[in-house]
C-alpha positions as a Markdown table, in Angstrom:
| # | Residue | x | y | z |
|---|---|---|---|---|
| 1 | Unk | 0.0 | 0.0 | 0.0 |
| 2 | Unk | 2.8 | 2.5 | 0.8 |
| 3 | Unk | 4.4 | 2.0 | -2.6 |
| 4 | Unk | 1.1 | 3.0 | -4.3 |
| 5 | Unk | 0.8 | 6.1 | -2.1 |
| 6 | Unk | 4.5 | 7.0 | -2.8 |
| 7 | Unk | 3.9 | 6.5 | -6.6 |
| 8 | Unk | 0.7 | 8.6 | -6.5 |
| 9 | Unk | 2.4 | 11.4 | -4.5 |
| 10 | Unk | 5.4 | 11.4 | -6.8 |
| 11 | Unk | 3.2 | 11.4 | -9.9 |
| 12 | Unk | 1.1 | 14.3 | -8.6 |
| 13 | Unk | 4.3 | 16.2 | -7.8 |
| 14 | Unk | 5.7 | 15.7 | -11.3 |
| 15 | Unk | 2.4 | 16.7 | -12.9 |
| 16 | Unk | 2.1 | 19.9 | -10.8 |
| 17 | Unk | 5.8 | 20.7 | -11.4 |
| 18 | Unk | 5.2 | 20.4 | -15.2 |
| 19 | Unk | 2.2 | 22.6 | -15.0 |
| 20 | Unk | 4.1 | 25.2 | -13.0 |
| 21 | Unk | 6.9 | 25.3 | -15.5 |
| 22 | Unk | 4.5 | 25.5 | -18.4 |
| 23 | Unk | 2.8 | 28.5 | -16.8 |
| 24 | Unk | 6.0 | 30.2 | -15.7 |
| 25 | Unk | 6.2 | 33.7 | -17.3 |
| 26 | Unk | 9.2 | 34.4 | -19.6 |
| 27 | Unk | 10.3 | 37.5 | -21.5 |
| 28 | Unk | 10.4 | 36.7 | -25.2 |
| 29 | Unk | 12.5 | 39.0 | -27.4 |
| 30 | Unk | 11.4 | 39.1 | -31.1 |
| 31 | Unk | 12.4 | 40.8 | -34.3 |
| 32 | Unk | 9.8 | 41.0 | -37.0 |
| 33 | Unk | 9.7 | 42.4 | -40.5 |
| 34 | Unk | 7.2 | 44.9 | -41.9 |
| 35 | Unk | 4.9 | 42.1 | -43.0 |
| 36 | Unk | 5.0 | 40.5 | -39.5 |
| 37 | Unk | 7.4 | 37.7 | -40.6 |
| 38 | Unk | 9.5 | 36.6 | -37.6 |
| 39 | Unk | 13.2 | 37.0 | -38.1 |
| 40 | Unk | 14.2 | 36.0 | -34.6 |
| 41 | Unk | 12.5 | 35.1 | -31.4 |
| 42 | Unk | 13.7 | 33.6 | -28.1 |
| 43 | Unk | 13.0 | 33.7 | -24.4 |
| 44 | Unk | 15.6 | 35.9 | -22.7 |
| 45 | Unk | 16.8 | 36.4 | -19.1 |
| 46 | Unk | 16.6 | 39.8 | -17.4 |
| 47 | Unk | 19.6 | 41.9 | -18.6 |
| 48 | Unk | 20.0 | 40.0 | -21.8 |
| 49 | Unk | 22.2 | 42.0 | -24.3 |
| 50 | Unk | 21.6 | 42.7 | -28.0 |
| 51 | Unk | 24.1 | 44.7 | -30.1 |
| 52 | Unk | 23.3 | 46.4 | -33.4 |
| 53 | Unk | 26.2 | 47.4 | -35.7 |
| 54 | Unk | 25.9 | 49.6 | -38.7 |
| 55 | Unk | 28.3 | 51.4 | -41.0 |
| 56 | Unk | 27.5 | 55.1 | -40.8 |
| 57 | Unk | 26.4 | 56.4 | -44.2 |
| 58 | Unk | 28.6 | 59.5 | -44.3 |
| 59 | Unk | 31.5 | 58.7 | -42.1 |
| 60 | Unk | 31.8 | 55.1 | -43.3 |
| 61 | Unk | 32.8 | 54.1 | -39.8 |
| 62 | Unk | 31.1 | 51.5 | -37.5 |
| 63 | Unk | 28.5 | 52.5 | -35.0 |
| 64 | Unk | 27.3 | 50.1 | -32.4 |
| 65 | Unk | 24.3 | 50.3 | -30.1 |
| 66 | Unk | 24.0 | 48.0 | -27.2 |
| 67 | Unk | 20.5 | 47.2 | -25.9 |
| 68 | Unk | 19.4 | 45.3 | -22.8 |
| 69 | Unk | 16.1 | 43.7 | -21.9 |
| 70 | Unk | 15.1 | 45.0 | -18.5 |
| 71 | Unk | 11.6 | 44.8 | -16.9 |
| 72 | Unk | 10.0 | 43.9 | -20.2 |
| 73 | Unk | 11.5 | 46.9 | -22.1 |
| 74 | Unk | 14.4 | 47.4 | -24.5 |
| 75 | Unk | 16.9 | 49.8 | -22.9 |
| 76 | Unk | 19.6 | 51.5 | -24.9 |
| 77 | Unk | 22.6 | 50.8 | -22.7 |
| 78 | Unk | 25.4 | 52.4 | -24.7 |
| 79 | Unk | 26.4 | 53.6 | -28.1 |
| 80 | Unk | 29.9 | 53.3 | -29.5 |
| 81 | Unk | 31.3 | 55.2 | -32.5 |
| 82 | Unk | 34.7 | 55.8 | -34.1 |
| 83 | Unk | 34.1 | 59.5 | -35.1 |
| 84 | Unk | 31.8 | 62.2 | -33.9 |
| 85 | Unk | 31.3 | 64.1 | -37.2 |
| 86 | Unk | 28.2 | 64.3 | -39.3 |
| 87 | Unk | 25.1 | 62.8 | -37.6 |
| 88 | Unk | 26.8 | 61.2 | -34.6 |
| 89 | Unk | 26.4 | 62.3 | -31.0 |
| 90 | Unk | 28.3 | 65.4 | -29.8 |
| 91 | Unk | 26.7 | 65.8 | -26.4 |
| 92 | Unk | 26.6 | 63.8 | -23.2 |
| 93 | Unk | 23.1 | 62.4 | -22.8 |
| 94 | Unk | 21.1 | 63.6 | -19.8 |
| 95 | Unk | 21.7 | 61.2 | -17.0 |
| 96 | Unk | 24.5 | 59.6 | -19.1 |
| 97 | Unk | 28.2 | 59.3 | -19.4 |
| 98 | Unk | 30.7 | 59.9 | -22.2 |
| 99 | Unk | 34.2 | 58.4 | -22.5 |
| 100 | Unk | 36.8 | 57.4 | -25.0 |
| 101 | Unk | 38.3 | 53.9 | -24.9 |
| 102 | Unk | 40.4 | 51.9 | -27.4 |
| 103 | Unk | 39.6 | 54.2 | -30.4 |
| 104 | Unk | 35.9 | 54.3 | -29.6 |
| 105 | Unk | 33.8 | 57.2 | -28.3 |
| 106 | Unk | 31.2 | 55.7 | -25.9 |
| 107 | Unk | 28.0 | 57.3 | -24.6 |
| 108 | Unk | 26.2 | 55.3 | -21.9 |
| 109 | Unk | 23.1 | 55.8 | -19.9 |
| 110 | Unk | 20.5 | 58.4 | -20.9 |
| 111 | Unk | 17.6 | 56.2 | -19.9 |
| 112 | Unk | 16.2 | 55.6 | -23.4 |
| 113 | Unk | 13.8 | 52.7 | -23.4 |
| 114 | Unk | 11.0 | 51.3 | -25.5 |
| 115 | Unk | 8.3 | 48.6 | -25.3 |
| 116 | Unk | 8.6 | 48.3 | -29.1 |
| 117 | Unk | 11.7 | 49.6 | -31.0 |
| 118 | Unk | 11.4 | 50.4 | -34.7 |
| 119 | Unk | 14.6 | 49.8 | -36.6 |
| 120 | Unk | 15.4 | 50.8 | -40.2 |
| 121 | Unk | 17.6 | 48.3 | -42.1 |
| 122 | Unk | 19.9 | 49.5 | -44.8 |
| 123 | Unk | 21.4 | 47.4 | -47.6 |
| 124 | Unk | 24.9 | 46.3 | -48.6 |
| 125 | Unk | 25.7 | 49.9 | -49.7 |
| 126 | Unk | 24.2 | 51.9 | -46.8 |
| 127 | Unk | 23.9 | 50.7 | -43.3 |
| 128 | Unk | 25.0 | 47.1 | -43.5 |
| 129 | Unk | 23.0 | 46.3 | -40.3 |
| 130 | Unk | 24.2 | 43.3 | -38.4 |
| 131 | Unk | 22.5 | 42.3 | -35.1 |
| 132 | Unk | 24.5 | 40.3 | -32.5 |
| 133 | Unk | 21.9 | 38.7 | -30.2 |
| 134 | Unk | 23.7 | 37.6 | -27.0 |
| 135 | Unk | 24.4 | 33.9 | -27.2 |
| 136 | Unk | 23.3 | 33.5 | -30.8 |
| 137 | Unk | 24.9 | 33.8 | -34.3 |
| 138 | Unk | 24.9 | 37.2 | -35.9 |
| 139 | Unk | 21.9 | 38.2 | -38.0 |
| 140 | Unk | 22.8 | 40.1 | -41.2 |
| 141 | Unk | 19.5 | 42.0 | -41.6 |
| 142 | Unk | 20.9 | 44.0 | -44.5 |
| 143 | Unk | 21.0 | 40.8 | -46.5 |
| 144 | Unk | 17.7 | 39.3 | -45.5 |
| 145 | Unk | 15.6 | 42.4 | -45.0 |
| 146 | Unk | 17.2 | 45.2 | -47.1 |
| 147 | Unk | 15.4 | 48.6 | -46.7 |
| 148 | Unk | 12.7 | 47.2 | -44.3 |
| 149 | Unk | 11.5 | 48.7 | -41.0 |
| 150 | Unk | 11.9 | 46.0 | -38.4 |
| 151 | Unk | 10.2 | 45.8 | -35.1 |
| 152 | Unk | 12.1 | 44.7 | -31.9 |
| 153 | Unk | 9.8 | 43.9 | -29.0 |
| 154 | Unk | 9.7 | 42.1 | -25.7 |
| 155 | Unk | 6.5 | 40.3 | -24.6 |
| 156 | Unk | 5.8 | 38.2 | -21.5 |
| 157 | Unk | 4.3 | 34.8 | -22.2 |
| 158 | Unk | 4.0 | 31.5 | -20.4 |
| 159 | Unk | 6.9 | 29.2 | -21.2 |
| 160 | Unk | 4.6 | 26.4 | -22.3 |
| 161 | Unk | 2.8 | 28.7 | -24.8 |
| 162 | Unk | 6.2 | 29.9 | -26.3 |
| 163 | Unk | 7.4 | 26.3 | -26.7 |
| 164 | Unk | 4.1 | 25.2 | -28.2 |
| 165 | Unk | 4.0 | 28.1 | -30.7 |
| 166 | Unk | 7.7 | 27.7 | -31.7 |
| 167 | Unk | 7.2 | 24.0 | -32.2 |
| 168 | Unk | 4.2 | 24.5 | -34.5 |
| 169 | Unk | 6.2 | 27.1 | -36.5 |
| 170 | Unk | 9.0 | 24.6 | -37.0 |
| 171 | Unk | 6.5 | 22.0 | -38.3 |
| 172 | Unk | 5.2 | 24.3 | -41.0 |
C-alpha cells in the first residue's frame, strides 16, 4: 500500500511541477519584418544583451548600439562610434556618461527605453546592419531584409505557450 501512495504522490508532484513550468512567465524578445514575418524570437533572461552594428552612411565608420532587456522593455545601454562628425552624437546624454576607450567614443546611460523599437535596415551599400543577439549567431539583416523597417519587441508569455507556438512554427 505504501508503494502505491508514494507512486501517487510522486506522480502528482511531477504533474504539478510540469504545470508550474508551463505557466512560468518568460520574457520573449522578437524581431519582425514589416509584413510581420518573424526573423528572430527567443526567451531571454533579465539583462540580456543585443548589439546592433551599422556602417555610418557619411563617415563610413562602424556605429554600435547596445541594448538590454530589463523589466519587459528594451533599454539603450550604450552607443559606440569611431568618429563624432556628421550625424553622430556630440553631447553627453542627460543622466548619461561619455568616455573614449580603445579608439571608440562611448555614450552610456541616458535612460532611453521602449516597449517596441522600430529599426530601419539599410542594404549592402548603406547601413550594412548586423545584429548580435547575445548567445546566438549574428543576424545580417541588410542581406535578408534590405530597406525594411523591423520591429524589436519584448513580450511576456507562459513558457509552455512559447514552446508550443515555436514547435508549431517549425513543423510548418
